[in-house]
PDB file of N, CA, C and O in Angstrom:
ATOM      1  N   UNK A   1      65.847 114.284  71.746  1.00  0.00           N
ATOM      2  CA  UNK A   1      65.343 114.863  72.882  1.00  0.00           C
ATOM      3  C   UNK A   1      63.674 114.672  72.268  1.00  0.00           C
ATOM      4  O   UNK A   1      63.146 114.795  71.163  1.00  0.00           O
ATOM      5  N   UNK A   2      63.187 114.287  73.714  1.00  0.00           N
ATOM      6  CA  UNK A   2      62.156 113.650  73.639  1.00  0.00           C
ATOM      7  C   UNK A   2      61.001 114.876  73.822  1.00  0.00           C
ATOM      8  O   UNK A   2      60.842 115.011  75.035  1.00  0.00           O
ATOM      9  N   UNK A   3      60.198 115.751  73.136  1.00  0.00           N
ATOM     10  CA  UNK A   3      59.300 117.046  73.472  1.00  0.00           C
ATOM     11  C   UNK A   3      58.150 116.810  74.703  1.00  0.00           C
ATOM     12  O   UNK A   3      57.788 115.686  75.053  1.00  0.00           O
ATOM     13  N   UNK A   4      57.691 117.953  75.239  1.00  0.00           N
ATOM     14  CA  UNK A   4      56.840 117.601  76.514  1.00  0.00           C
ATOM     15  C   UNK A   4      55.551 117.183  76.016  1.00  0.00           C
ATOM     16  O   UNK A   4      54.789 117.277  76.978  1.00  0.00           O
ATOM     17  N   UNK A   5      54.807 116.699  74.837  1.00  0.00           N
ATOM     18  CA  UNK A   5      53.619 116.532  74.787  1.00  0.00           C
ATOM     19  C   UNK A   5      54.114 115.163  74.119  1.00  0.00           C
ATOM     20  O   UNK A   5      53.048 114.661  73.764  1.00  0.00           O
ATOM     21  N   UNK A   6      55.018 114.376  73.790  1.00  0.00           N
ATOM     22  CA  UNK A   6      55.132 113.372  73.157  1.00  0.00           C
ATOM     23  C   UNK A   6      55.395 112.465  75.162  1.00  0.00           C
ATOM     24  O   UNK A   6      54.750 111.462  75.466  1.00  0.00           O
ATOM     25  N   UNK A   7      55.992 112.861  75.746  1.00  0.00           N
ATOM     26  CA  UNK A   7      56.165 112.597  77.012  1.00  0.00           C
ATOM     27  C   UNK A   7      55.389 112.618  77.958  1.00  0.00           C
ATOM     28  O   UNK A   7      55.570 112.051  79.036  1.00  0.00           O
ATOM     29  N   UNK A   8      54.183 113.462  77.550  1.00  0.00           N
ATOM     30  CA  UNK A   8      52.774 113.325  78.299  1.00  0.00           C
ATOM     31  C   UNK A   8      52.276 112.429  77.729  1.00  0.00           C
ATOM     32  O   UNK A   8      51.787 111.612  78.509  1.00  0.00           O
ATOM     33  N   UNK A   9      52.147 112.146  76.522  1.00  0.00           N
ATOM     34  CA  UNK A   9      51.339 110.841  75.944  1.00  0.00           C
ATOM     35  C   UNK A   9      51.821 109.983  76.414  1.00  0.00           C
ATOM     36  O   UNK A   9      50.986 109.342  77.051  1.00  0.00           O
ATOM     37  N   UNK A  10      53.041 109.462  76.481  1.00  0.00           N
ATOM     38  CA  UNK A  10      53.400 108.072  76.827  1.00  0.00           C
ATOM     39  C   UNK A  10      53.212 107.926  78.336  1.00  0.00           C
ATOM     40  O   UNK A  10      52.950 106.801  78.761  1.00  0.00           O
ATOM     41  N   UNK A  11      53.320 108.969  79.205  1.00  0.00           N
ATOM     42  CA  UNK A  11      52.928 109.008  80.570  1.00  0.00           C
ATOM     43  C   UNK A  11      51.739 108.746  80.871  1.00  0.00           C
ATOM     44  O   UNK A  11      51.414 108.090  81.860  1.00  0.00           O
ATOM     45  N   UNK A  12      50.807 109.337  79.870  1.00  0.00           N
ATOM     46  CA  UNK A  12      49.228 108.848  80.145  1.00  0.00           C
ATOM     47  C   UNK A  12      48.719 107.688  79.535  1.00  0.00           C
ATOM     48  O   UNK A  12      47.549 107.341  79.697  1.00  0.00           O
ATOM     49  N   UNK A  13      49.687 106.938  78.701  1.00  0.00           N
ATOM     50  CA  UNK A  13      49.490 105.914  77.940  1.00  0.00           C
ATOM     51  C   UNK A  13      50.036 104.687  79.245  1.00  0.00           C
ATOM     52  O   UNK A  13      49.252 103.835  79.662  1.00  0.00           O
ATOM     53  N   UNK A  14      51.068 104.768  79.608  1.00  0.00           N
ATOM     54  CA  UNK A  14      51.771 104.161  80.758  1.00  0.00           C
ATOM     55  C   UNK A  14      51.441 103.896  82.310  1.00  0.00           C
ATOM     56  O   UNK A  14      51.725 102.913  82.995  1.00  0.00           O
ATOM     57  N   UNK A  15      50.766 105.056  82.648  1.00  0.00           N
ATOM     58  CA  UNK A  15      51.012 105.143  84.129  1.00  0.00           C
ATOM     59  C   UNK A  15      49.879 104.083  85.028  1.00  0.00           C
ATOM     60  O   UNK A  15      48.914 103.496  84.539  1.00  0.00           O
ATOM     61  N   UNK A  16      50.225 104.062  86.121  1.00  0.00           N
ATOM     62  CA  UNK A  16      49.497 103.406  87.215  1.00  0.00           C
ATOM     63  C   UNK A  16      48.673 103.360  87.812  1.00  0.00           C
ATOM     64  O   UNK A  16      47.999 102.489  88.363  1.00  0.00           O
ATOM     65  N   UNK A  17      48.705 105.155  87.657  1.00  0.00           N
ATOM     66  CA  UNK A  17      48.259 105.752  88.835  1.00  0.00           C
ATOM     67  C   UNK A  17      47.829 107.384  88.235  1.00  0.00           C
ATOM     68  O   UNK A  17      48.378 107.781  87.207  1.00  0.00           O
ATOM     69  N   UNK A  18      47.038 108.073  88.803  1.00  0.00           N
ATOM     70  CA  UNK A  18      46.646 109.370  88.652  1.00  0.00           C
ATOM     71  C   UNK A  18      48.146 110.031  88.207  1.00  0.00           C
ATOM     72  O   UNK A  18      48.435 110.436  87.081  1.00  0.00           O
ATOM     73  N   UNK A  19      49.256 110.025  89.737  1.00  0.00           N
ATOM     74  CA  UNK A  19      50.336 110.656  89.719  1.00  0.00           C
ATOM     75  C   UNK A  19      51.414 110.171  89.620  1.00  0.00           C
ATOM     76  O   UNK A  19      52.323 110.621  90.317  1.00  0.00           O
ATOM     77  N   UNK A  20      51.705 108.847  88.508  1.00  0.00           N
ATOM     78  CA  UNK A  20      52.524 107.869  88.306  1.00  0.00           C
ATOM     79  C   UNK A  20      53.441 108.801  87.161  1.00  0.00           C
ATOM     80  O   UNK A  20      53.065 108.901  85.993  1.00  0.00           O
ATOM     81  N   UNK A  21      54.818 109.528  87.725  1.00  0.00           N
ATOM     82  CA  UNK A  21      55.699 109.497  86.086  1.00  0.00           C
ATOM     83  C   UNK A  21      56.926 109.112  86.534  1.00  0.00           C
ATOM     84  O   UNK A  21      57.918 109.474  85.901  1.00  0.00           O
ATOM     85  N   UNK A  22      57.060 108.301  87.718  1.00  0.00           N
ATOM     86  CA  UNK A  22      58.627 107.539  87.618  1.00  0.00           C
ATOM     87  C   UNK A  22      58.794 106.065  87.812  1.00  0.00           C
ATOM     88  O   UNK A  22      59.837 105.570  88.241  1.00  0.00           O
ATOM     89  N   UNK A  23      57.231 105.063  87.326  1.00  0.00           N
ATOM     90  CA  UNK A  23      57.420 103.580  87.947  1.00  0.00           C
ATOM     91  C   UNK A  23      58.147 103.440  86.552  1.00  0.00           C
ATOM     92  O   UNK A  23      58.419 104.216  85.636  1.00  0.00           O
ATOM     93  N   UNK A  24      58.396 101.676  86.888  1.00  0.00           N
ATOM     94  CA  UNK A  24      59.049 101.383  85.698  1.00  0.00           C
ATOM     95  C   UNK A  24      58.530 101.357  84.556  1.00  0.00           C
ATOM     96  O   UNK A  24      59.207 101.468  83.533  1.00  0.00           O
ATOM     97  N   UNK A  25      57.144 101.195  84.562  1.00  0.00           N
ATOM     98  CA  UNK A  25      56.460 101.118  83.555  1.00  0.00           C
ATOM     99  C   UNK A  25      56.354 102.629  82.573  1.00  0.00           C
ATOM    100  O   UNK A  25      56.594 102.748  81.372  1.00  0.00           O
ATOM    101  N   UNK A  26      56.097 103.241  83.146  1.00  0.00           N
ATOM    102  CA  UNK A  26      56.284 104.720  82.444  1.00  0.00           C
ATOM    103  C   UNK A  26      58.256 104.849  81.980  1.00  0.00           C
ATOM    104  O   UNK A  26      58.747 105.097  80.879  1.00  0.00           O
ATOM    105  N   UNK A  27      58.675 104.683  82.771  1.00  0.00           N
ATOM    106  CA  UNK A  27      60.297 104.708  82.202  1.00  0.00           C
ATOM    107  C   UNK A  27      60.561 103.850  80.807  1.00  0.00           C
ATOM    108  O   UNK A  27      61.353 104.062  79.889  1.00  0.00           O
ATOM    109  N   UNK A  28      59.713 102.934  80.983  1.00  0.00           N
ATOM    110  CA  UNK A  28      60.153 101.922  79.665  1.00  0.00           C
ATOM    111  C   UNK A  28      60.007 102.817  78.926  1.00  0.00           C
ATOM    112  O   UNK A  28      60.821 103.624  78.477  1.00  0.00           O
ATOM    113  N   UNK A  29      58.424 102.644  78.699  1.00  0.00           N
ATOM    114  CA  UNK A  29      57.563 103.925  77.729  1.00  0.00           C
ATOM    115  C   UNK A  29      58.318 104.960  77.272  1.00  0.00           C
ATOM    116  O   UNK A  29      58.355 105.171  76.060  1.00  0.00           O
ATOM    117  N   UNK A  30      59.142 105.882  78.304  1.00  0.00           N
ATOM    118  CA  UNK A  30      59.671 107.110  77.557  1.00  0.00           C
ATOM    119  C   UNK A  30      61.289 106.782  77.394  1.00  0.00           C
ATOM    120  O   UNK A  30      61.960 107.694  76.910  1.00  0.00           O
ATOM    121  N   UNK A  31      62.060 105.392  77.805  1.00  0.00           N
ATOM    122  CA  UNK A  31      63.162 104.905  76.859  1.00  0.00           C
ATOM    123  C   UNK A  31      62.745 104.798  75.355  1.00  0.00           C
ATOM    124  O   UNK A  31      63.443 105.275  74.461  1.00  0.00           O
ATOM    125  N   UNK A  32      61.630 104.178  75.142  1.00  0.00           N
ATOM    126  CA  UNK A  32      61.194 103.272  74.284  1.00  0.00           C
ATOM    127  C   UNK A  32      61.062 104.527  72.815  1.00  0.00           C
ATOM    128  O   UNK A  32      61.401 104.508  71.632  1.00  0.00           O
ATOM    129  N   UNK A  33      60.399 105.487  73.707  1.00  0.00           N
ATOM    130  CA  UNK A  33      60.419 106.572  72.637  1.00  0.00           C
ATOM    131  C   UNK A  33      61.659 107.470  72.412  1.00  0.00           C
ATOM    132  O   UNK A  33      61.668 107.945  71.276  1.00  0.00           O
ATOM    133  N   UNK A  34      62.762 107.851  73.222  1.00  0.00           N
ATOM    134  CA  UNK A  34      63.879 108.064  72.875  1.00  0.00           C
ATOM    135  C   UNK A  34      64.841 107.066  72.431  1.00  0.00           C
ATOM    136  O   UNK A  34      65.976 107.506  72.248  1.00  0.00           O
ATOM    137  N   UNK A  35      64.681 105.978  72.240  1.00  0.00           N
ATOM    138  CA  UNK A  35      64.851 105.044  71.512  1.00  0.00           C
ATOM    139  C   UNK A  35      65.031 105.227  70.102  1.00  0.00           C
ATOM    140  O   UNK A  35      66.038 105.495  69.446  1.00  0.00           O
ATOM    141  N   UNK A  36      63.712 105.006  69.742  1.00  0.00           N
ATOM    142  CA  UNK A  36      62.895 105.140  68.400  1.00  0.00           C
ATOM    143  C   UNK A  36      64.032 106.902  68.051  1.00  0.00           C
ATOM    144  O   UNK A  36      65.137 107.057  67.532  1.00  0.00           O
ATOM    145  N   UNK A  37      63.263 107.657  68.513  1.00  0.00           N
ATOM    146  CA  UNK A  37      64.501 108.889  67.972  1.00  0.00           C
ATOM    147  C   UNK A  37      65.740 108.539  67.476  1.00  0.00           C
ATOM    148  O   UNK A  37      66.101 108.522  66.299  1.00  0.00           O
ATOM    149  N   UNK A  38      66.659 108.130  68.947  1.00  0.00           N
ATOM    150  CA  UNK A  38      68.004 107.916  68.483  1.00  0.00           C
ATOM    151  C   UNK A  38      68.027 107.253  67.397  1.00  0.00           C
ATOM    152  O   UNK A  38      68.548 107.750  66.399  1.00  0.00           O
ATOM    153  N   UNK A  39      67.476 106.021  67.370  1.00  0.00           N
ATOM    154  CA  UNK A  39      67.840 105.255  66.069  1.00  0.00           C
ATOM    155  C   UNK A  39      67.340 105.801  64.775  1.00  0.00           C
ATOM    156  O   UNK A  39      67.744 105.287  63.733  1.00  0.00           O
ATOM    157  N   UNK A  40      66.398 106.911  64.741  1.00  0.00           N
ATOM    158  CA  UNK A  40      66.151 107.835  63.208  1.00  0.00           C
ATOM    159  C   UNK A  40      67.666 108.316  62.856  1.00  0.00           C
ATOM    160  O   UNK A  40      68.349 108.228  61.835  1.00  0.00           O
ATOM    161  N   UNK A  41      67.868 108.809  64.019  1.00  0.00           N
ATOM    162  CA  UNK A  41      68.816 110.008  64.005  1.00  0.00           C
ATOM    163  C   UNK A  41      70.074 109.385  63.359  1.00  0.00           C
ATOM    164  O   UNK A  41      70.670 109.826  62.376  1.00  0.00           O
ATOM    165  N   UNK A  42      70.419 108.118  64.186  1.00  0.00           N
ATOM    166  CA  UNK A  42      72.012 107.454  63.480  1.00  0.00           C
ATOM    167  C   UNK A  42      71.469 106.331  62.381  1.00  0.00           C
ATOM    168  O   UNK A  42      72.148 105.368  62.026  1.00  0.00           O
ATOM    169  N   UNK A  43      70.087 106.629  61.889  1.00  0.00           N
ATOM    170  CA  UNK A  43      69.925 105.967  60.317  1.00  0.00           C
ATOM    171  C   UNK A  43      70.860 106.798  59.360  1.00  0.00           C
ATOM    172  O   UNK A  43      71.694 106.290  58.610  1.00  0.00           O
ATOM    173  N   UNK A  44      70.596 108.210  59.494  1.00  0.00           N
ATOM    174  CA  UNK A  44      71.152 109.228  58.645  1.00  0.00           C
ATOM    175  C   UNK A  44      72.569 109.380  59.161  1.00  0.00           C
ATOM    176  O   UNK A  44      73.367 109.192  58.242  1.00  0.00           O
ATOM    177  N   UNK A  45      73.179 109.669  60.367  1.00  0.00           N
ATOM    178  CA  UNK A  45      74.513 110.038  60.826  1.00  0.00           C
ATOM    179  C   UNK A  45      74.872 108.774  61.620  1.00  0.00           C
ATOM    180  O   UNK A  45      74.798 108.435  62.802  1.00  0.00           O
ATOM    181  N   UNK A  46      75.346 108.148  60.323  1.00  0.00           N
ATOM    182  CA  UNK A  46      75.634 106.343  60.989  1.00  0.00           C
ATOM    183  C   UNK A  46      77.069 106.847  61.451  1.00  0.00           C
ATOM    184  O   UNK A  46      76.633 107.083  62.577  1.00  0.00           O
ATOM    185  N   UNK A  47      78.593 107.267  61.568  1.00  0.00           N
ATOM    186  CA  UNK A  47      79.446 107.764  62.143  1.00  0.00           C
ATOM    187  C   UNK A  47      79.354 108.235  63.640  1.00  0.00           C
ATOM    188  O   UNK A  47      80.276 108.195  64.455  1.00  0.00           O
ATOM    189  N   UNK A  48      77.882 108.757  63.887  1.00  0.00           N
ATOM    190  CA  UNK A  48      77.551 109.173  65.277  1.00  0.00           C
ATOM    191  C   UNK A  48      77.989 108.348  66.262  1.00  0.00           C
ATOM    192  O   UNK A  48      77.034 107.742  66.746  1.00  0.00           O
ATOM    193  N   UNK A  49      79.290 107.994  66.893  1.00  0.00           N
ATOM    194  CA  UNK A  49      79.350 107.152  67.543  1.00  0.00           C
ATOM    195  C   UNK A  49      79.061 107.484  68.969  1.00  0.00           C
ATOM    196  O   UNK A  49      78.550 106.629  69.693  1.00  0.00           O
ATOM    197  N   UNK A  50      79.377 108.756  69.447  1.00  0.00           N
ATOM    198  CA  UNK A  50      79.067 108.869  70.759  1.00  0.00           C
ATOM    199  C   UNK A  50      76.887 108.811  70.560  1.00  0.00           C
ATOM    200  O   UNK A  50      76.250 108.757  71.612  1.00  0.00           O
ATOM    201  N   UNK A  51      76.500 108.821  69.890  1.00  0.00           N
ATOM    202  CA  UNK A  51      74.939 109.050  69.782  1.00  0.00           C
ATOM    203  C   UNK A  51      74.744 107.481  69.784  1.00  0.00           C
ATOM    204  O   UNK A  51      73.623 107.005  69.961  1.00  0.00           O
ATOM    205  N   UNK A  52      75.535 106.915  69.643  1.00  0.00           N
ATOM    206  CA  UNK A  52      75.549 105.284  69.380  1.00  0.00           C
ATOM    207  C   UNK A  52      75.382 104.698  70.820  1.00  0.00           C
ATOM    208  O   UNK A  52      74.353 104.162  71.232  1.00  0.00           O
ATOM    209  N   UNK A  53      76.525 104.873  71.522  1.00  0.00           N
ATOM    210  CA  UNK A  53      76.757 104.667  72.911  1.00  0.00           C
ATOM    211  C   UNK A  53      75.907 105.181  73.664  1.00  0.00           C
ATOM    212  O   UNK A  53      75.575 104.270  74.423  1.00  0.00           O
ATOM    213  N   UNK A  54      75.406 105.994  73.894  1.00  0.00           N
ATOM    214  CA  UNK A  54      73.944 106.457  74.393  1.00  0.00           C
ATOM    215  C   UNK A  54      73.121 105.791  74.150  1.00  0.00           C
ATOM    216  O   UNK A  54      72.365 105.495  75.076  1.00  0.00           O
ATOM    217  N   UNK A  55      72.833 105.165  72.643  1.00  0.00           N
ATOM    218  CA  UNK A  55      71.486 104.140  72.510  1.00  0.00           C
ATOM    219  C   UNK A  55      71.688 103.076  73.378  1.00  0.00           C
ATOM    220  O   UNK A  55      71.115 102.784  74.427  1.00  0.00           O
ATOM    221  N   UNK A  56      72.540 102.575  72.807  1.00  0.00           N
ATOM    222  CA  UNK A  56      73.151 101.030  73.984  1.00  0.00           C
ATOM    223  C   UNK A  56      72.806 101.176  74.822  1.00  0.00           C
ATOM    224  O   UNK A  56      71.822 100.470  75.041  1.00  0.00           O
ATOM    225  N   UNK A  57      73.263 102.233  76.128  1.00  0.00           N
ATOM    226  CA  UNK A  57      72.807 102.118  77.098  1.00  0.00           C
ATOM    227  C   UNK A  57      71.498 102.341  77.548  1.00  0.00           C
ATOM    228  O   UNK A  57      70.972 101.775  78.507  1.00  0.00           O
ATOM    229  N   UNK A  58      70.966 103.230  76.785  1.00  0.00           N
ATOM    230  CA  UNK A  58      69.288 103.149  76.656  1.00  0.00           C
ATOM    231  C   UNK A  58      68.499 101.899  76.560  1.00  0.00           C
ATOM    232  O   UNK A  58      67.653 101.447  77.330  1.00  0.00           O
ATOM    233  N   UNK A  59      68.902 101.505  75.596  1.00  0.00           N
ATOM    234  CA  UNK A  59      68.525 100.151  75.693  1.00  0.00           C
ATOM    235  C   UNK A  59      68.508  99.102  76.615  1.00  0.00           C
ATOM    236  O   UNK A  59      67.599  98.273  76.650  1.00  0.00           O
ATOM    237  N   UNK A  60      69.568  99.100  77.436  1.00  0.00           N
ATOM    238  CA  UNK A  60      70.517  98.227  78.710  1.00  0.00           C
ATOM    239  C   UNK A  60      69.485  98.455  79.517  1.00  0.00           C
ATOM    240  O   UNK A  60      68.776  97.582  80.017  1.00  0.00           O
ATOM    241  N   UNK A  61      69.302 100.453  79.761  1.00  0.00           N
ATOM    242  CA  UNK A  61      68.788 100.261  80.972  1.00  0.00           C
ATOM    243  C   UNK A  61      67.082  99.995  80.538  1.00  0.00           C
ATOM    244  O   UNK A  61      66.537  99.413  81.476  1.00  0.00           O
ATOM    245  N   UNK A  62      66.388 100.185  79.715  1.00  0.00           N
ATOM    246  CA  UNK A  62      65.059  99.754  79.065  1.00  0.00           C
ATOM    247  C   UNK A  62      65.104  98.074  79.423  1.00  0.00           C
ATOM    248  O   UNK A  62      64.126  97.520  79.924  1.00  0.00           O
ATOM    249  N   UNK A  63      66.110  97.491  79.165  1.00  0.00           N
ATOM    250  CA  UNK A  63      66.211  95.655  79.354  1.00  0.00           C
ATOM    251  C   UNK A  63      66.142  95.677  81.030  1.00  0.00           C
ATOM    252  O   UNK A  63      65.124  95.217  81.547  1.00  0.00           O
ATOM    253  N   UNK A  64      67.188  96.193  81.868  1.00  0.00           N
ATOM    254  CA  UNK A  64      66.817  96.201  83.438  1.00  0.00           C
ATOM    255  C   UNK A  64      65.354  96.644  84.053  1.00  0.00           C
ATOM    256  O   UNK A  64      64.886  96.318  85.144  1.00  0.00           O
ATOM    257  N   UNK A  65      64.727  97.539  82.970  1.00  0.00           N
ATOM    258  CA  UNK A  65      63.603  98.152  83.799  1.00  0.00           C
ATOM    259  C   UNK A  65      62.175  97.208  83.399  1.00  0.00           C
ATOM    260  O   UNK A  65      61.033  97.374  83.828  1.00  0.00           O
ATOM    261  N   UNK A  66      62.689  96.152  82.407  1.00  0.00           N
ATOM    262  CA  UNK A  66      61.523  95.133  81.778  1.00  0.00           C
ATOM    263  C   UNK A  66      61.801  93.885  82.880  1.00  0.00           C
ATOM    264  O   UNK A  66      60.957  93.255  83.517  1.00  0.00           O
ATOM    265  N   UNK A  67      63.351  93.734  82.888  1.00  0.00           N
ATOM    266  CA  UNK A  67      63.155  92.605  84.174  1.00  0.00           C
ATOM    267  C   UNK A  67      62.729  92.500  85.700  1.00  0.00           C
ATOM    268  O   UNK A  67      62.243  91.706  86.505  1.00  0.00           O
ATOM    269  N   UNK A  68      63.163  93.650  85.608  1.00  0.00           N
ATOM    270  CA  UNK A  68      62.084  93.995  86.806  1.00  0.00           C
ATOM    271  C   UNK A  68      60.655  93.946  86.916  1.00  0.00           C
ATOM    272  O   UNK A  68      59.964  93.366  87.754  1.00  0.00           O
ATOM    273  N   UNK A  69      60.400  94.489  86.157  1.00  0.00           N
ATOM    274  CA  UNK A  69      58.431  94.554  85.896  1.00  0.00           C
ATOM    275  C   UNK A  69      58.325  93.040  85.474  1.00  0.00           C
ATOM    276  O   UNK A  69      57.152  92.700  85.631  1.00  0.00           O
ATOM    277  N   UNK A  70      59.130  91.939  84.972  1.00  0.00           N
ATOM    278  CA  UNK A  70      58.555  90.784  85.209  1.00  0.00           C
ATOM    279  C   UNK A  70      58.719  89.959  85.936  1.00  0.00           C
ATOM    280  O   UNK A  70      58.082  88.913  86.063  1.00  0.00           O
ATOM    281  N   UNK A  71      59.974  90.496  86.741  1.00  0.00           N
ATOM    282  CA  UNK A  71      60.208  89.622  88.254  1.00  0.00           C
ATOM    283  C   UNK A  71      59.248  89.999  89.062  1.00  0.00           C
ATOM    284  O   UNK A  71      58.836  89.054  89.735  1.00  0.00           O
ATOM    285  N   UNK A  72      58.509  91.411  89.353  1.00  0.00           N
ATOM    286  CA  UNK A  72      57.330  91.603  90.138  1.00  0.00           C
ATOM    287  C   UNK A  72      56.028  91.485  89.534  1.00  0.00           C
ATOM    288  O   UNK A  72      55.189  91.285  90.413  1.00  0.00           O
ATOM    289  N   UNK A  73      55.615  91.523  88.578  1.00  0.00           N
ATOM    290  CA  UNK A  73      54.459  91.321  88.110  1.00  0.00           C
ATOM    291  C   UNK A  73      54.457  90.870  86.484  1.00  0.00           C
ATOM    292  O   UNK A  73      54.633  91.659  85.556  1.00  0.00           O
ATOM    293  N   UNK A  74      54.250  89.620  86.369  1.00  0.00           N
ATOM    294  CA  UNK A  74      53.962  89.019  84.848  1.00  0.00           C
ATOM    295  C   UNK A  74      53.133  89.808  83.962  1.00  0.00           C
ATOM    296  O   UNK A  74      53.475  90.366  82.919  1.00  0.00           O
ATOM    297  N   UNK A  75      51.797  89.774  84.618  1.00  0.00           N
ATOM    298  CA  UNK A  75      51.086  90.627  83.845  1.00  0.00           C
ATOM    299  C   UNK A  75      51.462  92.290  83.082  1.00  0.00           C
ATOM    300  O   UNK A  75      51.358  92.730  81.937  1.00  0.00           O
ATOM    301  N   UNK A  76      51.826  92.736  84.099  1.00  0.00           N
ATOM    302  CA  UNK A  76      52.136  94.270  84.025  1.00  0.00           C
ATOM    303  C   UNK A  76      53.625  94.242  82.932  1.00  0.00           C
ATOM    304  O   UNK A  76      53.940  95.253  82.303  1.00  0.00           O
ATOM    305  N   UNK A  77      54.529  92.783  82.831  1.00  0.00           N
ATOM    306  CA  UNK A  77      55.217  92.951  82.044  1.00  0.00           C
ATOM    307  C   UNK A  77      54.685  92.406  80.419  1.00  0.00           C
ATOM    308  O   UNK A  77      55.316  92.459  79.363  1.00  0.00           O
ATOM    309  N   UNK A  78      53.746  92.051  80.597  1.00  0.00           N
ATOM    310  CA  UNK A  78      53.069  91.664  79.467  1.00  0.00           C
ATOM    311  C   UNK A  78      52.689  93.105  78.688  1.00  0.00           C
ATOM    312  O   UNK A  78      53.209  93.530  77.656  1.00  0.00           O
ATOM    313  N   UNK A  79      51.513  93.797  79.576  1.00  0.00           N
ATOM    314  CA  UNK A  79      51.304  95.213  78.904  1.00  0.00           C
ATOM    315  C   UNK A  79      52.615  96.199  79.145  1.00  0.00           C
ATOM    316  O   UNK A  79      52.386  97.354  78.786  1.00  0.00           O
ATOM    317  N   UNK A  80      53.675  96.021  79.574  1.00  0.00           N
ATOM    318  CA  UNK A  80      54.772  97.033  79.128  1.00  0.00           C
ATOM    319  C   UNK A  80      55.470  96.506  77.485  1.00  0.00           C
ATOM    320  O   UNK A  80      55.644  97.433  76.695  1.00  0.00           O
ATOM    321  N   UNK A  81      55.733  95.522  77.148  1.00  0.00           N
ATOM    322  CA  UNK A  81      56.057  94.584  76.178  1.00  0.00           C
ATOM    323  C   UNK A  81      55.426  95.056  74.906  1.00  0.00           C
ATOM    324  O   UNK A  81      56.046  95.314  73.875  1.00  0.00           O
ATOM    325  N   UNK A  82      53.869  95.162  75.114  1.00  0.00           N
ATOM    326  CA  UNK A  82      53.091  95.527  74.365  1.00  0.00           C
ATOM    327  C   UNK A  82      53.150  96.960  74.024  1.00  0.00           C
ATOM    328  O   UNK A  82      53.012  97.511  72.932  1.00  0.00           O
ATOM    329  N   UNK A  83      53.293  97.255  74.738  1.00  0.00           N
ATOM    330  CA  UNK A  83      53.267  99.293  74.748  1.00  0.00           C
ATOM    331  C   UNK A  83      54.623  99.412  73.706  1.00  0.00           C
ATOM    332  O   UNK A  83      54.604  99.657  72.500  1.00  0.00           O
ATOM    333  N   UNK A  84      55.428  99.236  74.306  1.00  0.00           N
ATOM    334  CA  UNK A  84      56.567  99.497  73.639  1.00  0.00           C
ATOM    335  C   UNK A  84      56.940  98.797  72.396  1.00  0.00           C
ATOM    336  O   UNK A  84      57.514  99.307  71.434  1.00  0.00           O
ATOM    337  N   UNK A  85      56.639  97.842  72.492  1.00  0.00           N
ATOM    338  CA  UNK A  85      56.772  97.041  71.241  1.00  0.00           C
ATOM    339  C   UNK A  85      58.275  96.492  71.268  1.00  0.00           C
ATOM    340  O   UNK A  85      58.907  96.677  70.228  1.00  0.00           O
ATOM    341  N   UNK A  86      58.810  95.961  72.123  1.00  0.00           N
ATOM    342  CA  UNK A  86      59.930  95.623  71.961  1.00  0.00           C
ATOM    343  C   UNK A  86      60.076  94.323  72.900  1.00  0.00           C
ATOM    344  O   UNK A  86      59.217  94.022  73.729  1.00  0.00           O
ATOM    345  N   UNK A  87      61.095  93.685  72.713  1.00  0.00           N
ATOM    346  CA  UNK A  87      61.338  91.865  73.174  1.00  0.00           C
ATOM    347  C   UNK A  87      61.904  92.159  74.804  1.00  0.00           C
ATOM    348  O   UNK A  87      62.205  91.214  75.533  1.00  0.00           O
TER     349      UNK A  87
END
């Protein structure tokens, strides 16, 4: 689970306007943070298949958000990829 402070930092880094908490850019940032935490968990707990499934679902959801951003605005897509450090 991502802490409130980390979530607030991610939102501050990726928001499009002052009251933005749910745009695709913010969602990509939050999902990236959660994916990183879960990947670290799975390095220690290799047989935790429930968490592995959750990780795959999050990766898929992040990819969907990135595809949407790419379709709507390519400049935002490039910025989102740089922030999330993902492909």
